C-alpha positions in Angstrom: 0.0 0.0 0.0 2.9 2.3 0.8 4.4 1.8 -2.7 1.0 2.5 -4.3 0.6 5.6 -2.2 3.8 7.2 -3.5 3.8 5.8 -7.0 2.2 8.9 -8.5 4.6 11.2 -6.6 7.7 9.3 -8.0 6.2 9.3 -11.5 5.6 13.1 -11.3 9.1 13.8 -10.1 10.5 11.6 -12.9 8.5 13.5 -15.6 9.6 16.9 -14.2 13.2 15.8 -14.3 12.9 14.5 -17.8 11.3 17.8 -19.1 14.0 19.8 -17.3 16.8 17.7 -18.9 15.2 18.2 -22.4 14.8 22.0 -21.9 18.4 22.3 -20.7 19.7 20.3 -23.7 17.7 22.4 -26.1 19.0 25.7 -24.9 22.7 24.5 -24.6 22.7 23.6 -28.3 21.8 27.2 -29.1 24.7 28.7 -27.2 27.7 30.1 -29.2 30.3 27.5 -29.8 27.9 24.6 -29.6 26.2 22.7 -32.4 26.7 24.1 -35.9 29.3 26.9 -36.4 27.5 30.2 -37.2 28.2 31.8 -40.5 31.0 34.3 -40.4 30.0 37.9 -41.3 31.7 39.4 -44.3 33.8 42.3 -43.2 34.5 45.0 -45.7 37.6 47.0 -44.7 37.3 50.8 -44.5 38.3 52.7 -47.7 41.6 53.8 -46.1 42.6 50.2 -45.7 41.5 48.9 -49.1 44.1 47.7 -51.7 44.1 47.9 -55.5 44.2 44.4 -56.9 44.4 43.0 -60.4 40.6 43.3 -60.9 40.4 47.0 -59.9 39.8 49.4 -62.8 41.9 52.6 -62.5 40.8 55.7 -64.3 42.4 59.1 -64.7 40.0 62.0 -65.0 40.9 65.6 -66.0 38.5 68.3 -64.9 38.7 72.1 -65.3 37.2 74.2 -62.6 35.2 76.7 -64.7 34.1 74.1 -67.2 32.7 72.0 -64.4 31.1 74.9 -62.6 29.1 75.7 -65.7 28.5 72.1 -66.8 30.2 72.5 -70.2 30.6 68.7 -70.5 34.3 68.6 -71.4 35.6 66.4 -68.5 37.7 63.5 -69.8 38.1 60.1 -68.2 40.7 57.6 -69.4 41.2 54.0 -68.4 44.8 53.4 -67.3 46.2 50.1 -68.7 49.5 48.4 -69.5 52.7 49.0 -67.6 51.2 52.3 -66.1 48.3 50.3 -64.7 50.5 47.5 -63.1 52.3 50.1 -61.0 49.0 50.5 -59.0 48.8 46.9 -58.0 48.8 46.4 -54.2 48.7 50.1 -53.6 46.6 51.2 -50.6 44.3 54.3 -50.4 46.8 55.9 -48.1 49.6 55.4 -50.6 47.4 56.9 -53.3 46.7 59.9 -51.2 50.5 60.4 -50.7 51.1 60.1 -54.5 48.1 62.3 -55.5 47.7 64.8 -52.6 44.6 67.0 -52.3 46.9 69.9 -51.8 47.9 69.6 -55.4 44.3 69.6 -56.6 44.0 65.8 -56.8 40.8 63.9 -55.7 40.5 60.2 -55.3 37.1 58.4 -55.7 37.2 54.8 -54.6 34.3 52.5 -55.4 34.2 48.7 -55.0 36.2 47.7 -58.1 36.9 51.1 -59.6 39.3 53.9 -58.6 39.1 57.3 -60.2 42.0 59.6 -59.8 40.8 63.1 -60.6 42.9 66.2 -61.4 41.2 69.5 -61.0 42.8 72.2 -63.2 42.0 75.9 -62.7 40.1 77.9 -65.3 38.9 76.6 -68.7 40.0 73.6 -70.7 42.1 74.2 -73.9 38.9 73.8 -76.1 36.9 76.4 -74.2 39.9 78.8 -74.0 39.6 79.1 -77.8 36.1 80.6 -77.5 35.2 84.3 -76.8 32.1 86.4 -76.3 31.2 90.1 -76.0 29.9 91.7 -72.8 29.8 95.2 -71.3 33.1 96.1 -69.6 33.4 96.7 -65.9 31.9 100.2 -66.3 28.9 98.8 -68.1 29.3 101.4 -70.8 31.7 100.0 -73.4 32.0 96.7 -75.3 34.7 94.2 -74.2 35.7 90.7 -75.3 36.1 87.9 -72.7 37.6 84.4 -72.9 35.3 81.4 -72.9 31.7 80.6 -74.1 28.9 82.9 -73.1 28.0 80.7 -70.1 31.1 81.7 -68.1 30.5 85.5 -68.3 33.5 87.5 -67.1 35.0 84.7 -65.1 37.0 83.5 -68.2 39.0 86.8 -68.1 39.2 90.0 -70.2 41.0 89.5 -73.5 40.2 92.8 -75.3 39.0 96.2 -74.4 37.4 98.6 -76.9 36.2 102.2 -77.0 32.8 101.1 -78.6 30.0 102.7 -76.5 27.1 100.3 -76.0 24.7 103.3 -76.3 25.8 103.9 -79.9 24.8 100.4 -81.1 21.3 99.3 -82.4 19.1 98.2 -79.6 19.0 94.6 -80.8 22.8 94.3 -80.7 22.9 96.1 -77.3 20.6 93.5 -75.9 22.7 90.6 -77.2 25.8 92.0 -75.7 24.3 92.9 -72.4 22.8 89.4 -72.0 26.1 87.8 -73.1 24.6 86.1 -76.2 27.2 87.1 -78.8 29.8 84.3 -78.8 32.6 83.3 -81.2 34.7 80.3 -82.0 36.9 82.2 -84.4 39.1 85.0 -83.3 39.2 86.7 -86.8 35.4 86.7 -86.8 35.4 88.4 -83.4 37.8 91.1 -84.6 35.8 91.6 -87.8 32.6 92.0 -85.7 34.2 94.6 -83.4 35.4 96.5 -86.5 31.9 96.6 -87.9 30.5 97.7 -84.5 33.1 100.5 -84.2 31.5 102.1 -87.3 28.4 102.9 -85.1 30.7 104.6 -82.7 31.8 107.4 -85.1 
């Protein structure tokens, strides 16, 4: 009778122990270092620590400050190849900065498999230096010729002063000059135009 009396108690204790053991086993398999090895996270090194490898494309871009400011679309980008390209292999970002310093107007743009080394030149590119336009001079009273296409205004620099008074010209021509819409791609044509405008000044 005594065994029968405690049989259910022993059975209950056994079941509780079994459940506890199963729960403990379940949670210990989820702990780090147990069971399957978790996937290793892919770590991308900071830009400063990246290295140019054989699969990295290296470009040299030439940019002119005024042309870029006015979006004249004359920036050039060239893929470096051959022996010149091989010299970049295993070079780090820090080494690139030392070779192409920002103090000398260089800029480095590093993407995943592409590096762009950009040189920023002052002023206008050679093509746009060979363009000119007419505007009022600093006094606003006389006609003057400035370097560059009409978009850059006076920033391209004064190239030729005249004694032609704007007020002496026909209204239509005055408006073109005042709004910087009289541009030239040929110097001789510019001079011929100034000669013809000078006739109104007499």
